[in-house]
VOKE-569314 format. One record per residue (C-alpha): x, y, z; residue number from 1. Coordinates in steps of 0.1 Angstrom, whole numbers, plus 5000, padded with zeros to 4 digits. Layout:
# residues N
+------+------+------+-----+
!   px !   py !   pz ! num !
+------+------+------+-----+
!    X !    Y !    Z ! NUM !
...
+------+------+------+-----+
***
This chain:
# residues 498
+------+------+------+-----+
!   px !   py !   pz ! num !
+------+------+------+-----+
! 5000 ! 5000 ! 5000 !   1 !
! 5012 ! 5036 ! 4996 !   2 !
! 5031 ! 5054 ! 5023 !   3 !
! 5006 ! 5067 ! 5049 !   4 !
! 5031 ! 5081 ! 5074 !   5 !
! 5030 ! 5118 ! 5080 !   6 !
! 5055 ! 5143 ! 5090 !   7 !
! 5029 ! 5156 ! 5112 !   8 !
! 5004 ! 5143 ! 5138 !   9 !
! 5001 ! 5106 ! 5130 !  10 !
! 5004 ! 5078 ! 5153 !  11 !
! 5000 ! 5042 ! 5140 !  12 !
! 4988 ! 5056 ! 5107 !  13 !
! 4959 ! 5075 ! 5123 !  14 !
! 4958 ! 5112 ! 5112 !  15 !
! 4946 ! 5138 ! 5137 !  16 !
! 4928 ! 5170 ! 5127 !  17 !
! 4960 ! 5189 ! 5122 !  18 !
! 4966 ! 5169 ! 5090 !  19 !
! 4982 ! 5140 ! 5073 !  20 !
! 5013 ! 5146 ! 5051 !  21 !
! 5028 ! 5119 ! 5029 !  22 !
! 5065 ! 5117 ! 5037 !  23 !
! 5095 ! 5096 ! 5044 !  24 !
! 5097 ! 5088 ! 5081 !  25 !
! 5089 ! 5062 ! 5107 !  26 !
! 5052 ! 5059 ! 5105 !  27 !
! 5027 ! 5031 ! 5103 !  28 !
! 5041 ! 5016 ! 5135 !  29 !
! 5024 ! 4989 ! 5154 !  30 !
! 5004 ! 5002 ! 5183 !  31 !
! 5030 ! 5007 ! 5211 !  32 !
! 5025 ! 4995 ! 5246 !  33 !
! 5028 ! 5021 ! 5272 !  34 !
! 5064 ! 5024 ! 5284 !  35 !
! 5069 ! 5024 ! 5322 !  36 !
! 5077 ! 5059 ! 5332 !  37 !
! 5089 ! 5065 ! 5368 !  38 !
! 5065 ! 5085 ! 5390 !  39 !
! 5093 ! 5108 ! 5401 !  40 !
! 5111 ! 5123 ! 5372 !  41 !
! 5148 ! 5116 ! 5374 !  42 !
! 5173 ! 5143 ! 5366 !  43 !
! 5185 ! 5148 ! 5330 !  44 !
! 5216 ! 5130 ! 5318 !  45 !
! 5249 ! 5148 ! 5325 !  46 !
! 5263 ! 5164 ! 5293 !  47 !
! 5297 ! 5181 ! 5294 !  48 !
! 5295 ! 5201 ! 5261 !  49 !
! 5331 ! 5190 ! 5255 !  50 !
! 5341 ! 5190 ! 5218 !  51 !
! 5355 ! 5162 ! 5198 !  52 !
! 5372 ! 5162 ! 5164 !  53 !
! 5345 ! 5160 ! 5137 !  54 !
! 5362 ! 5129 ! 5123 !  55 !
! 5357 ! 5110 ! 5156 !  56 !
! 5330 ! 5085 ! 5162 !  57 !
! 5315 ! 5101 ! 5194 !  58 !
! 5277 ! 5106 ! 5191 !  59 !
! 5259 ! 5126 ! 5217 !  60 !
! 5227 ! 5111 ! 5230 !  61 !
! 5194 ! 5129 ! 5236 !  62 !
! 5183 ! 5105 ! 5262 !  63 !
! 5149 ! 5095 ! 5276 !  64 !
! 5160 ! 5110 ! 5309 !  65 !
! 5166 ! 5143 ! 5291 !  66 !
! 5133 ! 5142 ! 5272 !  67 !
! 5114 ! 5134 ! 5304 !  68 !
! 5122 ! 5169 ! 5317 !  69 !
! 5098 ! 5184 ! 5291 !  70 !
! 5068 ! 5167 ! 5307 !  71 !
! 5082 ! 5174 ! 5342 !  72 !
! 5083 ! 5211 ! 5334 !  73 !
! 5047 ! 5210 ! 5321 !  74 !
! 5018 ! 5222 ! 5344 !  75 !
! 4997 ! 5192 ! 5353 !  76 !
! 4969 ! 5214 ! 5367 !  77 !
! 4958 ! 5233 ! 5336 !  78 !
! 4922 ! 5229 ! 5324 !  79 !
! 4920 ! 5204 ! 5295 !  80 !
! 4930 ! 5219 ! 5262 !  81 !
! 4950 ! 5247 ! 5276 !  82 !
! 4988 ! 5250 ! 5272 !  83 !
! 5007 ! 5232 ! 5299 !  84 !
! 5041 ! 5243 ! 5286 !  85 !
! 5063 ! 5269 ! 5304 !  86 !
! 5055 ! 5303 ! 5289 !  87 !
! 5092 ! 5310 ! 5281 !  88 !
! 5092 ! 5280 ! 5257 !  89 !
! 5058 ! 5286 ! 5242 !  90 !
! 5052 ! 5302 ! 5208 !  91 !
! 5025 ! 5330 ! 5211 !  92 !
! 4991 ! 5321 ! 5197 !  93 !
! 4987 ! 5329 ! 5160 !  94 !
! 4953 ! 5346 ! 5151 !  95 !
! 4929 ! 5325 ! 5132 !  96 !
! 4923 ! 5352 ! 5106 !  97 !
! 4958 ! 5349 ! 5091 !  98 !
! 4965 ! 5359 ! 5055 !  99 !
! 4977 ! 5335 ! 5028 ! 100 !
! 5005 ! 5338 ! 5003 ! 101 !
! 4994 ! 5341 ! 4967 ! 102 !
! 5008 ! 5340 ! 4931 ! 103 !
! 5006 ! 5368 ! 4906 ! 104 !
! 4970 ! 5358 ! 4898 ! 105 !
! 4959 ! 5360 ! 4934 ! 106 !
! 4956 ! 5322 ! 4939 ! 107 !
! 4970 ! 5307 ! 4971 ! 108 !
! 5003 ! 5289 ! 4968 ! 109 !
! 5008 ! 5263 ! 4996 ! 110 !
! 5040 ! 5270 ! 5014 ! 111 !
! 5057 ! 5251 ! 5041 ! 112 !
! 5095 ! 5245 ! 5048 ! 113 !
! 5112 ! 5279 ! 5041 ! 114 !
! 5147 ! 5291 ! 5041 ! 115 !
! 5166 ! 5324 ! 5032 ! 116 !
! 5195 ! 5331 ! 5010 ! 117 !
! 5226 ! 5327 ! 5032 ! 118 !
! 5263 ! 5324 ! 5032 ! 119 !
! 5284 ! 5297 ! 5047 ! 120 !
! 5282 ! 5313 ! 5082 ! 121 !
! 5244 ! 5315 ! 5082 ! 122 !
! 5242 ! 5353 ! 5075 ! 123 !
! 5211 ! 5362 ! 5055 ! 124 !
! 5216 ! 5383 ! 5024 ! 125 !
! 5195 ! 5407 ! 5004 ! 126 !
! 5205 ! 5410 ! 4967 ! 127 !
! 5203 ! 5444 ! 4950 ! 128 !
! 5179 ! 5455 ! 4977 ! 129 !
! 5156 ! 5424 ! 4975 ! 130 !
! 5151 ! 5398 ! 5003 ! 131 !
! 5148 ! 5364 ! 4988 ! 132 !
! 5135 ! 5332 ! 5003 ! 133 !
! 5129 ! 5296 ! 4991 ! 134 !
! 5100 ! 5274 ! 5001 ! 135 !
! 5085 ! 5240 ! 4995 ! 136 !
! 5054 ! 5248 ! 4974 ! 137 !
! 5024 ! 5231 ! 4960 ! 138 !
! 4995 ! 5241 ! 4938 ! 139 !
! 4965 ! 5246 ! 4960 ! 140 !
! 4942 ! 5243 ! 4930 ! 141 !
! 4956 ! 5211 ! 4915 ! 142 !
! 4931 ! 5187 ! 4930 ! 143 !
! 4951 ! 5169 ! 4956 ! 144 !
! 4947 ! 5176 ! 4993 ! 145 !
! 4968 ! 5197 ! 5016 ! 146 !
! 4979 ! 5166 ! 5033 ! 147 !
! 4991 ! 5150 ! 5000 ! 148 !
! 5011 ! 5180 ! 4990 ! 149 !
! 5045 ! 5164 ! 4999 ! 150 !
! 5046 ! 5141 ! 4969 ! 151 !
! 5040 ! 5171 ! 4947 ! 152 !
! 5064 ! 5194 ! 4964 ! 153 !
! 5087 ! 5217 ! 4944 ! 154 !
! 5109 ! 5245 ! 4955 ! 155 !
! 5096 ! 5279 ! 4947 ! 156 !
! 5110 ! 5314 ! 4955 ! 157 !
! 5097 ! 5347 ! 4968 ! 158 !
! 5111 ! 5382 ! 4969 ! 159 !
! 5103 ! 5416 ! 4984 ! 160 !
! 5120 ! 5449 ! 4991 ! 161 !
! 5147 ! 5443 ! 5017 ! 162 !
! 5136 ! 5445 ! 5053 ! 163 !
! 5103 ! 5462 ! 5045 ! 164 !
! 5082 ! 5446 ! 5071 ! 165 !
! 5050 ! 5459 ! 5054 ! 166 !
! 5058 ! 5445 ! 5019 ! 167 !
! 5041 ! 5413 ! 5008 ! 168 !
! 5062 ! 5386 ! 4993 ! 169 !
! 5060 ! 5383 ! 4955 ! 170 !
! 5060 ! 5348 ! 4941 ! 171 !
! 5088 ! 5344 ! 4916 ! 172 !
! 5076 ! 5309 ! 4906 ! 173 !
! 5093 ! 5275 ! 4907 ! 174 !
! 5131 ! 5277 ! 4912 ! 175 !
! 5141 ! 5249 ! 4888 ! 176 !
! 5132 ! 5244 ! 4851 ! 177 !
! 5101 ! 5224 ! 4843 ! 178 !
! 5122 ! 5194 ! 4833 ! 179 !
! 5157 ! 5181 ! 4838 ! 180 !
! 5157 ! 5177 ! 4875 ! 181 !
! 5159 ! 5143 ! 4891 ! 182 !
! 5131 ! 5124 ! 4909 ! 183 !
! 5095 ! 5133 ! 4912 ! 184 !
! 5095 ! 5158 ! 4941 ! 185 !
! 5118 ! 5183 ! 4957 ! 186 !
! 5123 ! 5186 ! 4995 ! 187 !
! 5141 ! 5210 ! 5019 ! 188 !
! 5176 ! 5221 ! 5019 ! 189 !
! 5196 ! 5254 ! 5020 ! 190 !
! 5207 ! 5280 ! 4995 ! 191 !
! 5241 ! 5297 ! 4996 ! 192 !
! 5252 ! 5329 ! 4979 ! 193 !
! 5289 ! 5327 ! 4969 ! 194 !
! 5312 ! 5350 ! 4949 ! 195 !
! 5293 ! 5376 ! 4928 ! 196 !
! 5259 ! 5364 ! 4919 ! 197 !
! 5266 ! 5327 ! 4921 ! 198 !
! 5243 ! 5306 ! 4942 ! 199 !
! 5246 ! 5270 ! 4954 ! 200 !
! 5215 ! 5250 ! 4962 ! 201 !
! 5215 ! 5219 ! 4983 ! 202 !
! 5182 ! 5201 ! 4986 ! 203 !
! 5166 ! 5166 ! 4988 ! 204 !
! 5155 ! 5150 ! 4956 ! 205 !
! 5127 ! 5125 ! 4961 ! 206 !
! 5116 ! 5097 ! 4938 ! 207 !
! 5081 ! 5085 ! 4946 ! 208 !
! 5079 ! 5062 ! 4915 ! 209 !
! 5074 ! 5034 ! 4940 ! 210 !
! 5054 ! 5048 ! 4968 ! 211 !
! 5063 ! 5018 ! 4989 ! 212 !
! 5100 ! 5024 ! 4986 ! 213 !
! 5107 ! 5061 ! 4979 ! 214 !
! 5143 ! 5071 ! 4972 ! 215 !
! 5158 ! 5102 ! 4988 ! 216 !
! 5190 ! 5118 ! 4975 ! 217 !
! 5208 ! 5149 ! 4988 ! 218 !
! 5215 ! 5168 ! 4957 ! 219 !
! 5233 ! 5199 ! 4945 ! 220 !
! 5227 ! 5224 ! 4917 ! 221 !
! 5241 ! 5258 ! 4909 ! 222 !
! 5228 ! 5290 ! 4892 ! 223 !
! 5231 ! 5327 ! 4891 ! 224 !
! 5208 ! 5352 ! 4908 ! 225 !
! 5197 ! 5384 ! 4890 ! 226 !
! 5177 ! 5414 ! 4902 ! 227 !
! 5164 ! 5447 ! 4888 ! 228 !
! 5137 ! 5472 ! 4896 ! 229 !
! 5110 ! 5447 ! 4888 ! 230 !
! 5122 ! 5418 ! 4909 ! 231 !
! 5144 ! 5387 ! 4911 ! 232 !
! 5151 ! 5358 ! 4887 ! 233 !
! 5176 ! 5330 ! 4882 ! 234 !
! 5195 ! 5315 ! 4854 ! 235 !
! 5214 ! 5282 ! 4853 ! 236 !
! 5203 ! 5249 ! 4871 ! 237 !
! 5217 ! 5230 ! 4841 ! 238 !
! 5233 ! 5203 ! 4862 ! 239 !
! 5220 ! 5183 ! 4891 ! 240 !
! 5246 ! 5164 ! 4911 ! 241 !
! 5237 ! 5136 ! 4934 ! 242 !
! 5257 ! 5139 ! 4966 ! 243 !
! 5246 ! 5114 ! 4992 ! 244 !
! 5222 ! 5085 ! 4998 ! 245 !
! 5219 ! 5067 ! 5031 ! 246 !
! 5245 ! 5040 ! 5034 ! 247 !
! 5227 ! 5015 ! 5058 ! 248 !
! 5258 ! 5016 ! 5080 ! 249 !
! 5256 ! 5049 ! 5097 ! 250 !
! 5223 ! 5060 ! 5083 ! 251 !
! 5192 ! 5039 ! 5078 ! 252 !
! 5181 ! 5033 ! 5042 ! 253 !
! 5150 ! 5022 ! 5024 ! 254 !
! 5160 ! 4986 ! 5025 ! 255 !
! 5161 ! 4987 ! 5062 ! 256 !
! 5130 ! 5007 ! 5067 ! 257 !
! 5106 ! 5021 ! 5040 ! 258 !
! 5097 ! 5049 ! 5064 ! 259 !
! 5133 ! 5061 ! 5069 ! 260 !
! 5142 ! 5098 ! 5072 ! 261 !
! 5170 ! 5113 ! 5051 ! 262 !
! 5167 ! 5149 ! 5040 ! 263 !
! 5173 ! 5186 ! 5048 ! 264 !
! 5209 ! 5194 ! 5040 ! 265 !
! 5223 ! 5224 ! 5058 ! 266 !
! 5259 ! 5233 ! 5048 ! 267 !
! 5282 ! 5255 ! 5068 ! 268 !
! 5318 ! 5263 ! 5077 ! 269 !
! 5333 ! 5259 ! 5112 ! 270 !
! 5356 ! 5286 ! 5126 ! 271 !
! 5375 ! 5258 ! 5144 ! 272 !
! 5383 ! 5240 ! 5111 ! 273 !
! 5391 ! 5266 ! 5085 ! 274 !
! 5391 ! 5254 ! 5049 ! 275 !
! 5365 ! 5227 ! 5055 ! 276 !
! 5328 ! 5227 ! 5047 ! 277 !
! 5303 ! 5205 ! 5066 ! 278 !
! 5267 ! 5195 ! 5062 ! 279 !
! 5242 ! 5184 ! 5088 ! 280 !
! 5210 ! 5166 ! 5078 ! 281 !
! 5182 ! 5145 ! 5092 ! 282 !
! 5188 ! 5108 ! 5094 ! 283 !
! 5179 ! 5076 ! 5113 ! 284 !
! 5202 ! 5053 ! 5130 ! 285 !
! 5211 ! 5024 ! 5107 ! 286 !
! 5192 ! 4993 ! 5117 ! 287 !
! 5166 ! 4970 ! 5101 ! 288 !
! 5132 ! 4981 ! 5112 ! 289 !
! 5121 ! 4965 ! 5145 ! 290 !
! 5156 ! 4951 ! 5151 ! 291 !
! 5171 ! 4979 ! 5172 ! 292 !
! 5174 ! 4972 ! 5209 ! 293 !
! 5172 ! 5002 ! 5232 ! 294 !
! 5203 ! 5006 ! 5253 ! 295 !
! 5210 ! 5020 ! 5288 ! 296 !
! 5228 ! 5048 ! 5270 ! 297 !
! 5196 ! 5057 ! 5252 ! 298 !
! 5177 ! 5058 ! 5284 ! 299 !
! 5202 ! 5076 ! 5305 ! 300 !
! 5192 ! 5075 ! 5342 ! 301 !
! 5155 ! 5074 ! 5334 ! 302 !
! 5148 ! 5046 ! 5359 ! 303 !
! 5134 ! 5024 ! 5331 ! 304 !
! 5145 ! 4989 ! 5320 ! 305 !
! 5159 ! 4988 ! 5285 ! 306 !
! 5141 ! 4956 ! 5276 ! 307 !
! 5108 ! 4970 ! 5287 ! 308 !
! 5113 ! 5001 ! 5267 ! 309 !
! 5122 ! 4981 ! 5236 ! 310 !
! 5091 ! 4960 ! 5241 ! 311 !
! 5070 ! 4992 ! 5243 ! 312 !
! 5078 ! 4999 ! 5207 ! 313 !
! 5102 ! 5028 ! 5215 ! 314 !
! 5128 ! 5010 ! 5193 ! 315 !
! 5110 ! 5023 ! 5162 ! 316 !
! 5121 ! 5058 ! 5171 ! 317 !
! 5156 ! 5062 ! 5158 ! 318 !
! 5162 ! 5099 ! 5149 ! 319 !
! 5197 ! 5113 ! 5145 ! 320 !
! 5214 ! 5143 ! 5131 ! 321 !
! 5239 ! 5133 ! 5105 ! 322 !
! 5272 ! 5149 ! 5095 ! 323 !
! 5291 ! 5150 ! 5062 ! 324 !
! 5322 ! 5167 ! 5050 ! 325 !
! 5329 ! 5181 ! 5016 ! 326 !
! 5358 ! 5165 ! 4996 ! 327 !
! 5363 ! 5194 ! 4971 ! 328 !
! 5360 ! 5231 ! 4970 ! 329 !
! 5332 ! 5229 ! 4944 ! 330 !
! 5311 ! 5211 ! 4971 ! 331 !
! 5301 ! 5184 ! 4947 ! 332 !
! 5317 ! 5155 ! 4965 ! 333 !
! 5310 ! 5145 ! 5001 ! 334 !
! 5316 ! 5117 ! 5025 ! 335 !
! 5296 ! 5107 ! 5056 ! 336 !
! 5309 ! 5111 ! 5091 ! 337 !
! 5292 ! 5095 ! 5121 ! 338 !
! 5260 ! 5112 ! 5135 ! 339 !
! 5266 ! 5140 ! 5159 ! 340 !
! 5233 ! 5134 ! 5178 ! 341 !
! 5211 ! 5104 ! 5183 ! 342 !
! 5176 ! 5102 ! 5198 ! 343 !
! 5172 ! 5064 ! 5197 ! 344 !
! 5141 ! 5053 ! 5217 ! 345 !
! 5133 ! 5090 ! 5222 ! 346 !
! 5120 ! 5104 ! 5190 ! 347 !
! 5120 ! 5095 ! 5153 ! 348 !
! 5125 ! 5128 ! 5136 ! 349 !
! 5151 ! 5155 ! 5140 ! 350 !
! 5141 ! 5176 ! 5109 ! 351 !
! 5159 ! 5205 ! 5093 ! 352 !
! 5189 ! 5205 ! 5116 ! 353 !
! 5210 ! 5237 ! 5116 ! 354 !
! 5239 ! 5253 ! 5135 ! 355 !
! 5239 ! 5288 ! 5150 ! 356 !
! 5275 ! 5294 ! 5161 ! 357 !
! 5280 ! 5323 ! 5186 ! 358 !
! 5310 ! 5337 ! 5204 ! 359 !
! 5304 ! 5338 ! 5241 ! 360 !
! 5331 ! 5353 ! 5264 ! 361 !
! 5358 ! 5346 ! 5237 ! 362 !
! 5347 ! 5310 ! 5231 ! 363 !
! 5326 ! 5298 ! 5203 ! 364 !
! 5294 ! 5280 ! 5214 ! 365 !
! 5276 ! 5257 ! 5189 ! 366 !
! 5239 ! 5257 ! 5191 ! 367 !
! 5223 ! 5228 ! 5172 ! 368 !
! 5186 ! 5234 ! 5164 ! 369 !
! 5162 ! 5209 ! 5150 ! 370 !
! 5124 ! 5205 ! 5148 ! 371 !
! 5102 ! 5176 ! 5158 ! 372 !
! 5067 ! 5165 ! 5164 ! 373 !
! 5045 ! 5155 ! 5193 ! 374 !
! 5035 ! 5124 ! 5173 ! 375 !
! 5070 ! 5111 ! 5167 ! 376 !
! 5080 ! 5107 ! 5204 ! 377 !
! 5086 ! 5072 ! 5216 ! 378 !
! 5062 ! 5055 ! 5240 ! 379 !
! 5063 ! 5070 ! 5275 ! 380 !
! 5075 ! 5104 ! 5264 ! 381 !
! 5057 ! 5136 ! 5255 ! 382 !
! 5067 ! 5169 ! 5239 ! 383 !
! 5051 ! 5194 ! 5215 ! 384 !
! 5056 ! 5202 ! 5179 ! 385 !
! 5084 ! 5228 ! 5178 ! 386 !
! 5120 ! 5237 ! 5180 ! 387 !
! 5145 ! 5216 ! 5200 ! 388 !
! 5180 ! 5228 ! 5208 ! 389 !
! 5214 ! 5216 ! 5221 ! 390 !
! 5246 ! 5234 ! 5229 ! 391 !
! 5282 ! 5223 ! 5229 ! 392 !
! 5318 ! 5235 ! 5223 ! 393 !
! 5321 ! 5222 ! 5187 ! 394 !
! 5302 ! 5206 ! 5158 ! 395 !
! 5308 ! 5172 ! 5175 ! 396 !
! 5301 ! 5177 ! 5212 ! 397 !
! 5285 ! 5161 ! 5241 ! 398 !
! 5256 ! 5183 ! 5235 ! 399 !
! 5236 ! 5196 ! 5264 ! 400 !
! 5199 ! 5199 ! 5258 ! 401 !
! 5186 ! 5235 ! 5262 ! 402 !
! 5162 ! 5241 ! 5291 ! 403 !
! 5172 ! 5207 ! 5305 ! 404 !
! 5150 ! 5187 ! 5282 ! 405 !
! 5158 ! 5201 ! 5247 ! 406 !
! 5126 ! 5221 ! 5241 ! 407 !
! 5134 ! 5256 ! 5229 ! 408 !
! 5101 ! 5267 ! 5213 ! 409 !
! 5069 ! 5247 ! 5213 ! 410 !
! 5033 ! 5253 ! 5201 ! 411 !
! 5008 ! 5258 ! 5228 ! 412 !
! 5001 ! 5222 ! 5239 ! 413 !
! 4985 ! 5203 ! 5267 ! 414 !
! 5010 ! 5176 ! 5275 ! 415 !
! 4985 ! 5161 ! 5300 ! 416 !
! 4965 ! 5149 ! 5269 ! 417 !
! 4975 ! 5126 ! 5241 ! 418 !
! 4983 ! 5143 ! 5207 ! 419 !
! 4951 ! 5128 ! 5193 ! 420 !
! 4929 ! 5137 ! 5222 ! 421 !
! 4899 ! 5157 ! 5208 ! 422 !
! 4903 ! 5181 ! 5237 ! 423 !
! 4939 ! 5189 ! 5227 ! 424 !
! 4948 ! 5226 ! 5224 ! 425 !
! 4935 ! 5240 ! 5192 ! 426 !
! 4969 ! 5256 ! 5184 ! 427 !
! 4991 ! 5226 ! 5192 ! 428 !
! 4998 ! 5223 ! 5155 ! 429 !
! 4996 ! 5260 ! 5146 ! 430 !
! 5031 ! 5263 ! 5132 ! 431 !
! 5060 ! 5240 ! 5121 ! 432 !
! 5093 ! 5238 ! 5102 ! 433 !
! 5108 ! 5266 ! 5122 ! 434 !
! 5142 ! 5280 ! 5111 ! 435 !
! 5164 ! 5300 ! 5135 ! 436 !
! 5178 ! 5332 ! 5120 ! 437 !
! 5205 ! 5356 ! 5131 ! 438 !
! 5197 ! 5374 ! 5163 ! 439 !
! 5173 ! 5346 ! 5175 ! 440 !
! 5145 ! 5354 ! 5151 ! 441 !
! 5125 ! 5322 ! 5142 ! 442 !
! 5104 ! 5318 ! 5111 ! 443 !
! 5079 ! 5290 ! 5104 ! 444 !
! 5048 ! 5281 ! 5084 ! 445 !
! 5012 ! 5279 ! 5096 ! 446 !
! 4998 ! 5243 ! 5096 ! 447 !
! 4966 ! 5244 ! 5116 ! 448 !
! 4952 ! 5272 ! 5137 ! 449 !
! 4922 ! 5259 ! 5157 ! 450 !
! 4909 ! 5239 ! 5127 ! 451 !
! 4918 ! 5264 ! 5099 ! 452 !
! 4945 ! 5249 ! 5077 ! 453 !
! 4974 ! 5270 ! 5066 ! 454 !
! 5001 ! 5264 ! 5041 ! 455 !
! 5014 ! 5300 ! 5045 ! 456 !
! 5042 ! 5318 ! 5064 ! 457 !
! 5036 ! 5323 ! 5101 ! 458 !
! 5045 ! 5353 ! 5122 ! 459 !
! 5081 ! 5354 ! 5132 ! 460 !
! 5091 ! 5353 ! 5168 ! 461 !
! 5123 ! 5360 ! 5187 ! 462 !
! 5142 ! 5336 ! 5210 ! 463 !
! 5165 ! 5350 ! 5236 ! 464 !
! 5193 ! 5325 ! 5238 ! 465 !
! 5215 ! 5326 ! 5269 ! 466 !
! 5239 ! 5298 ! 5277 ! 467 !
! 5218 ! 5266 ! 5281 ! 468 !
! 5184 ! 5284 ! 5282 ! 469 !
! 5160 ! 5300 ! 5258 ! 470 !
! 5130 ! 5322 ! 5263 ! 471 !
! 5104 ! 5338 ! 5239 ! 472 !
! 5108 ! 5376 ! 5238 ! 473 !
! 5072 ! 5388 ! 5243 ! 474 !
! 5083 ! 5424 ! 5245 ! 475 !
! 5087 ! 5427 ! 5208 ! 476 !
! 5061 ! 5428 ! 5180 ! 477 !
! 5025 ! 5421 ! 5190 ! 478 !
! 5030 ! 5402 ! 5223 ! 479 !
! 5059 ! 5385 ! 5207 ! 480 !
! 5047 ! 5381 ! 5172 ! 481 !
! 5064 ! 5400 ! 5144 ! 482 !
! 5047 ! 5402 ! 5109 ! 483 !
! 5038 ! 5372 ! 5088 ! 484 !
! 5069 ! 5360 ! 5070 ! 485 !
! 5092 ! 5386 ! 5086 ! 486 !
! 5125 ! 5372 ! 5073 ! 487 !
! 5150 ! 5401 ! 5072 ! 488 !
! 5186 ! 5401 ! 5060 ! 489 !
! 5216 ! 5411 ! 5080 ! 490 !
! 5240 ! 5413 ! 5051 ! 491 !
! 5238 ! 5429 ! 5017 ! 492 !
! 5251 ! 5419 ! 4983 ! 493 !
! 5252 ! 5443 ! 4954 ! 494 !
! 5253 ! 5429 ! 4918 ! 495 !
! 5246 ! 5442 ! 4884 ! 496 !
! 5213 ! 5461 ! 4881 ! 497 !
! 5195 ! 5443 ! 4854 ! 498 !
+------+------+------+-----+
***
């Protein structure tokens, strides 16, 4: 049968009101038995933040003991359907009367995963006075449902006058030519501006020819950006170079699990290793589906028994954050390195990983951010849809989860109720696919606001990031909400005016 797993809100193939999305990932799982969770929450695992050489095999663990802190910090006494999360880690509520993004003819374009034009250090560029962003898009009038848009996804681009918070985004159309690109769909990645007007696009090419065994390939293509008084356009995209497919040794592949995760390349340079370029991406721990045995290391000091946790079905959740290194300056050849973070028996998805590298008291701190779902947690654990973060002293570190459990920014959620509970908070799935920008700004897309489906950019919020903690800055914008799709640049590139 076709893939029924969703990147959002599905447990055992049952979609909740927030919506089903066809995607790679660990879905369609057998109904899991309830894992034994201690009545008294143990402390989180000890993490030193110490850095290791990127070539080493050390993989930091987001343990069950860590993840238990999220529920422990949740308020057990709220009325059903309210948010039980700490206010500092809760995204402000999005109004239900949100606007949508439209094409030149005024028809809505479904938008979800979105990223800006950046350099190798994560700075965001405007070009000739235009902000430019890239999104997964789908045709809202094509006849398929919002929840089936993933198999039809293509990368589109948008532009608007630089840092004009009142300007609406103009749809430039699909980024790639109509033909000549590999696969049947295009999924998330990152877009770098290089010398002059050269751009380098890294994305995930998906082939859904066999819906029971989709093939994901991290892919590269290059082009040129142009801009004049009327807008932005691109030339090039003549060559599409396959870079990486999961090897089944470090990263789970389709033969081991048809619901594997492998996507979302984010490339960057590391000040500690000049001359090298790295990539983080979403992966799963290599293991044949159902064969993995949860270890004490995965549990930490959770007070659980590893055999019982395995028997609960938690061994289906095998998320990791992968690492690769470029072998040439053209960034067309790469090799895998061991994962930098695993969430075995904790969660199944660590989507859109990215680094924000900050200098703190003369030392670089490496903030690893990723996004995940309420529905992809392992049995016995709870957490909201949102942003999760970890900090260490290098790109391979013994990462310490932010705010003890890892939650940096979650949708308003009642963790006392199951994700599928009909009384669940109406904004538990209001936004997803968050991306952390310079200065702590966080953009995302609207999924479901109290029953109204989105597919459009959400209001931007600001995270204050301080050491091992984060908090939402509600003193800015409208009680913490900036404008819809507020994605400013902090760098400028001037090219020929065309």
